[in-house]
C-alpha positions, 0 to 999 in steps of 0.5 A, spaced: 467 475 523 467 478 516 467 485 520 473 483 523 477 483 516 474 490 515 476 493 521 483 490 520 483 494 513 481 500 516 486 500 521 491 498 516 489 505 512 489 509 518 496 506 520 498 508 513 497 515 514 501 515 520 507 511 517 507 517 511 509 522 517 513 517 521 517 514 515 518 521 512 521 524 519 526 518 519 528 520 512 529 527 514 532 526 521 537 521 518 538 525 512 539 518 508 532 516 505 535 509 503 538 508 509 531 510 512 528 505 508 532 499 509 531 501 517 523 501 515 524 494 512 528 491 517 523 493 522 518 490 517 521 483 517 522 483 524 515 484 525 513 479 520 517 474 523 514 475 530 507 475 527 509 468 523 511 465 530 504 467 533 500 466 527 504 460 523 506 459 516 513 461 516 515 454 512 519 455 506 515 453 499 518 448 495 521 450 489 516 447 484 511 452 488 516 458 485 515 455 478 508 456 478 508 463 480 506 468 474 511 473 473 506 479 476 506 475 483 514 478 484 511 485 483 509 486 490 516 487 493 517 492 488 511 496 489 512 496 496 519 499 495 515 504 491 510 506 496 516 506 501 520 511 497 514 515 496 513 516 503 520 517 504 521 522 499 514 525 497 509 525 503 513 531 507 514 535 501 506 535 499 503 534 506 499 528 509 492 530 506 494 531 499 499 525 499 494 520 502 488 522 498 493 521 491 495 515 493 488 512 496 485 515 490 490 512 485 489 505 488 481 506 488 481 508 480 486 502 479 482 497 483 476 499 479 480 497 473 483 490 476 476 488 478 473 490 471 478 486 467 479 481 472 487 482 472 492 480 477 488 474 480 482 478 482 475 476 480 472 479 474 467 484 477 465 489 471 465 496 473 458 499 474 456 506 473 456 507 481 463 505 481 465 509 476 462 515 479 465 514 486 472 514 482 471 520 479 468 523 486 475 521 489 479 525 483 475 531 485 476 530 492 484 530 491 483 536 487 479 539 493 484 536 499 490 539 495 488 546 494 492 551 499 
């Protein structure tokens, strides 16, 4: 069953590439990037409610659960807004390949650090040479993909 998780992650990555283009097109066509962002978020909310109705888990947590959250648990919405704004404002201007290679590589490099130090709720998994080389190779890949 673990392979389904990997398949779902791969599908999300593939969709992420397409979203950069579709969100940038929405922004360009409407000529209103913030309105485009709000439309994307509205569609996201509708999709999550639909998934919640099918999957379950739409209950509202008790107030004591909110008090147990660490400060960084609230950053998800801000991070999601940052990603969406980058798709709306940057992706179309620099191209799909450079945009995605930069965002994926930055994510991998940061994830190596998060794992290494066990930050933001991740289990500590020290960075070994192979991971560091992989991250460095991705940085080289960004340079190669971004060349004209």
